[in-house]
C-alpha positions in Angstrom: -10.5 -8.7 40.8 -11.7 -6.9 37.7 -10.4 -3.4 37.1 -11.5 -1.8 33.8 -9.6 1.1 32.4 -11.5 3.1 29.8 -10.6 5.8 27.4 -12.3 8.3 29.7 -10.1 7.1 32.6 -7.0 7.6 30.5 -8.1 11.0 29.4 -8.8 12.1 33.0 -5.4 10.9 34.1 -3.8 12.8 31.2 -5.7 16.0 32.1 -4.5 15.7 35.7 -0.9 15.1 34.9 1.3 18.0 36.0 3.5 18.1 33.0 0.6 18.1 30.5 -1.6 21.1 30.1 -4.8 19.6 28.5 -8.4 19.8 29.4 -10.2 16.5 29.9 -11.9 17.0 26.5 -8.6 17.7 24.7 -7.0 14.7 26.4 -9.9 12.5 25.3 -9.4 13.7 21.7 -5.7 12.8 22.0 -6.5 9.3 23.3 -9.1 8.8 20.6 -6.8 10.0 17.8 -3.9 7.8 19.1 -6.2 4.7 19.1 -7.4 5.5 15.6 -3.9 5.8 14.3 -2.8 2.5 16.0 -5.9 0.7 14.6 -5.2 2.0 11.1 -1.6 0.9 11.3 -2.5 -2.6 12.5 -5.0 -2.9 9.7 -2.1 -2.0 7.3 0.0 -4.8 8.8 2.3 -2.5 10.9 4.5 -3.8 13.8 3.9 -1.4 16.7 6.5 -1.3 19.4 6.4 0.7 22.7 9.7 0.5 24.6 9.3 -0.7 28.2 5.7 -1.7 27.4 5.4 -4.2 24.6 4.9 -5.1 20.9 1.7 -5.4 18.9 1.8 -7.6 15.8 -0.8 -8.7 13.3 -0.9 -12.5 13.0 -2.9 -14.8 10.7 -4.7 -17.5 12.6 -5.1 -20.6 10.5 -8.4 -22.2 9.7 -9.5 -25.0 12.0 -12.4 -27.1 13.1 -14.1 -26.3 16.3 -16.9 -27.8 18.3 -20.2 -26.3 19.5 -20.3 -26.7 23.3 -24.1 -27.1 23.2 -23.8 -29.8 20.5 -20.4 -31.5 21.0 -21.0 -33.9 18.0 -21.4 -30.9 15.6 -18.2 -29.7 14.0 -17.9 -26.0 13.1 -15.5 -24.7 10.4 -13.6 -21.7 11.8 -12.1 -19.8 8.8 -8.6 -18.3 8.8 -8.6 -14.8 10.2 -6.3 -12.0 11.2 -5.8 -11.1 14.9 -3.6 -8.9 17.0 -0.9 -10.5 19.3 0.6 -8.6 22.2 4.0 -9.5 23.6 4.9 -7.6 26.8 8.4 -6.2 27.2 10.8 -7.5 29.8 10.3 -4.4 31.9 6.5 -5.0 32.0 7.0 -8.7 32.7 9.2 -7.9 35.6 6.6 -5.5 37.0 3.9 -8.1 36.6 6.1 -10.8 38.3 6.5 -8.5 41.4 2.7 -8.1 41.7 1.1 -10.4 44.3 
């Protein structure tokens, strides 16, 4: 079960929404602009919260030693890096729990 939702799909859904009067191109531009704003804010270390959806936080993943699956004896240094963590809201968790 793999369903992929793309920016184009979101823009199409926005353009078909009854309470929003946008063409598909305008809706795509809105989605693209929103994603650019969110990306910029995450790069700047912002905490992004959408009520009833979830929270995005920037986290520093510590350096560690990994292994190459093709050469298990070879150790690989994995440097510290920043990543994005998502924590779903209680409302979203409840919706997911109802899904079967």
